[in-house]
C-alpha positions as CSV (number, residue, x, y, z in Angstrom):
1,X,-29.0,30.8,-43.5
2,X,-27.3,30.3,-40.3
3,X,-29.2,31.1,-37.0
4,X,-27.6,34.0,-35.2
5,X,-28.0,34.4,-31.4
6,X,-26.8,37.4,-29.5
7,X,-25.5,36.6,-26.0
8,X,-24.8,39.2,-23.3
9,X,-24.7,39.8,-19.8
10,X,-25.9,43.2,-18.7
11,X,-26.3,45.3,-15.6
12,X,-29.7,46.1,-14.5
13,X,-29.2,49.4,-16.1
14,X,-28.3,48.0,-19.5
15,X,-24.4,48.1,-19.4
16,X,-22.1,45.3,-20.7
17,X,-19.1,46.8,-18.7
18,X,-18.2,49.8,-16.5
19,X,-15.1,50.3,-18.8
20,X,-14.0,49.0,-22.3
21,X,-11.2,46.9,-21.1
22,X,-13.3,45.1,-18.2
23,X,-13.9,41.3,-18.5
24,X,-17.5,40.3,-17.8
25,X,-16.0,37.6,-15.3
26,X,-15.3,40.6,-13.0
27,X,-19.1,41.1,-12.2
28,X,-21.2,38.3,-13.6
29,X,-22.4,35.1,-11.8
30,X,-20.8,31.8,-12.2
31,X,-24.3,30.6,-13.4
32,X,-24.2,33.0,-16.2
33,X,-20.7,31.8,-17.0
34,X,-21.8,28.3,-17.1
35,X,-24.8,29.2,-19.4
36,X,-22.4,31.1,-21.7
37,X,-20.2,28.2,-22.0
38,X,-22.8,25.7,-22.6
39,X,-24.7,27.9,-25.1
40,X,-21.7,28.8,-27.1
41,X,-20.5,25.2,-27.3
42,X,-24.1,24.5,-28.7
43,X,-23.8,27.1,-31.4
44,X,-20.2,25.9,-32.3
45,X,-19.1,29.5,-33.4
46,X,-18.5,32.7,-31.5
47,X,-18.2,36.0,-33.2
48,X,-16.6,38.9,-31.4
49,X,-14.5,42.0,-31.6
50,X,-10.8,42.2,-31.0
51,X,-11.1,43.9,-27.7
52,X,-13.6,41.4,-26.3
53,X,-11.4,38.6,-27.6
54,X,-8.4,40.3,-25.8
55,X,-10.4,40.2,-22.5
56,X,-10.6,36.4,-23.1
57,X,-7.0,36.1,-24.2
58,X,-7.1,32.5,-25.7
59,X,-9.0,30.3,-28.1
60,X,-11.9,28.4,-26.3
61,X,-12.4,24.6,-26.6
62,X,-15.0,23.2,-28.9
63,X,-15.8,26.4,-30.5
64,X,-14.6,28.4,-33.5
65,X,-13.9,32.0,-32.5
66,X,-14.2,34.6,-35.3
67,X,-12.6,37.9,-34.3
68,X,-13.7,40.9,-36.2
69,X,-10.9,43.4,-36.5
70,X,-10.0,46.4,-38.7
71,X,-6.7,44.9,-39.6
72,X,-5.6,41.3,-39.6
73,X,-1.8,42.3,-39.9
74,X,0.2,40.6,-37.3
75,X,-2.6,38.3,-36.3
76,X,-2.3,34.5,-36.7
77,X,-5.4,32.6,-37.5
78,X,-5.8,28.9,-36.9
79,X,-8.5,27.5,-39.3
80,X,-11.4,26.2,-37.4
81,X,-10.1,27.4,-34.0
82,X,-9.3,31.2,-34.1
83,X,-9.9,33.3,-37.2
84,X,-9.3,37.0,-37.6
85,X,-11.4,38.8,-40.2
86,X,-12.0,42.2,-41.7
87,X,-15.2,40.9,-43.4
88,X,-18.7,42.4,-43.0
89,X,-21.3,40.6,-40.6
90,X,-23.1,39.5,-43.7
91,X,-20.0,38.1,-45.3
92,X,-19.1,36.4,-42.2
93,X,-22.4,34.6,-42.0
94,X,-22.3,33.7,-45.7
95,X,-18.8,32.0,-45.2
96,X,-19.9,30.1,-42.1
97,X,-23.1,28.9,-43.8
98,X,-21.1,27.7,-46.8
99,X,-18.8,25.9,-44.3
100,X,-21.9,24.1,-42.9
101,X,-22.2,25.8,-39.7
102,X,-25.9,26.1,-38.5
103,X,-25.5,28.6,-35.7
104,X,-23.4,31.5,-34.6
105,X,-23.3,33.3,-31.2
106,X,-22.5,37.1,-31.3
107,X,-20.4,37.7,-28.1
108,X,-19.6,41.3,-28.0
109,X,-18.6,44.0,-27.6
110,X,-21.0,46.8,-28.2
111,X,-19.8,47.7,-31.6
112,X,-20.1,44.1,-32.9
113,X,-23.5,43.8,-31.3
114,X,-24.5,47.0,-33.0
115,X,-23.2,45.9,-36.5
116,X,-25.3,42.7,-36.4
117,X,-28.4,44.4,-35.0
118,X,-28.1,47.4,-37.4
119,X,-28.0,44.8,-40.4
120,X,-30.9,42.7,-39.2
121,X,-28.9,39.7,-38.8
122,X,-29.9,38.6,-35.3
123,X,-32.5,35.9,-34.9
124,X,-32.5,35.3,-31.0
125,X,-31.3,37.3,-28.0
126,X,-30.1,36.0,-24.8
127,X,-29.7,38.5,-22.1
128,X,-28.5,37.8,-18.5
129,X,-29.6,40.5,-16.1
130,X,-27.0,40.9,-13.2
131,X,-28.0,42.6,-9.9
132,X,-25.8,45.6,-10.3
133,X,-26.1,49.2,-11.5
134,X,-23.1,50.7,-13.0
135,X,-24.5,54.2,-13.5
136,X,-22.2,54.6,-16.5
137,X,-20.3,52.4,-18.8
138,X,-20.5,50.6,-22.0
139,X,-24.2,50.1,-23.6
140,X,-25.0,46.8,-25.1
141,X,-25.3,48.6,-28.5
142,X,-26.2,51.9,-30.1
143,X,-27.0,53.4,-33.5
144,X,-29.4,50.8,-34.8
145,X,-33.1,51.0,-35.5
146,X,-35.9,49.8,-33.3
147,X,-36.0,45.8,-33.1
148,X,-39.2,44.3,-31.7
149,X,-39.0,40.9,-30.1
150,X,-41.1,38.4,-28.3
151,X,-40.2,36.9,-24.9
152,X,-39.6,33.0,-25.3
153,X,-38.5,32.2,-21.8
154,X,-37.2,33.5,-18.6
155,X,-34.8,31.5,-16.3
156,X,-33.4,32.2,-12.9
157,X,-29.7,31.8,-12.9
158,X,-28.6,31.1,-9.3
159,X,-29.9,33.3,-6.5
160,X,-29.5,36.5,-8.2
161,X,-29.5,36.8,-12.0
162,X,-32.2,36.2,-14.7
163,X,-31.8,35.0,-18.2
164,X,-34.1,36.4,-20.8
165,X,-34.6,34.6,-24.0
166,X,-36.1,36.6,-27.0
167,X,-36.9,35.9,-30.6
168,X,-36.6,38.8,-33.0
169,X,-39.7,39.5,-34.9
170,X,-39.4,39.9,-38.7
């Protein structure tokens, strides 16, 4: 089966945004952006929700973007570049595996992270902790059962951020 990595930048109080329509580029470091680009290109596939895709606004080079949405009506897919789907997380991963993909990056938002975590489909987690406290905002994910992980690596990103790499324990 395909290796599934969850990639997120979070505030020091665990939020992925202050508000639902906010782009992480508004508050994350350039080093986190560089890591995100490099790691998602290595994965080859990015899976995200419609709102997250709208904050990006366009397909990204050298990666397939799979956009999870409740309706594909009026949405135009470009096979191998940008694909809209109403499939479940498990169905998406089965399809990608059949197509020969070895890895997929889950890239947000909160609901998409939660769906993959709830179904036990995440193998690794990459969290960039940025030096900001939002106080309120959008959590990484909610409504899933406890997941134990082991710390694989910590990397300082620039002067202020820290990247944590975890492996999910099964």
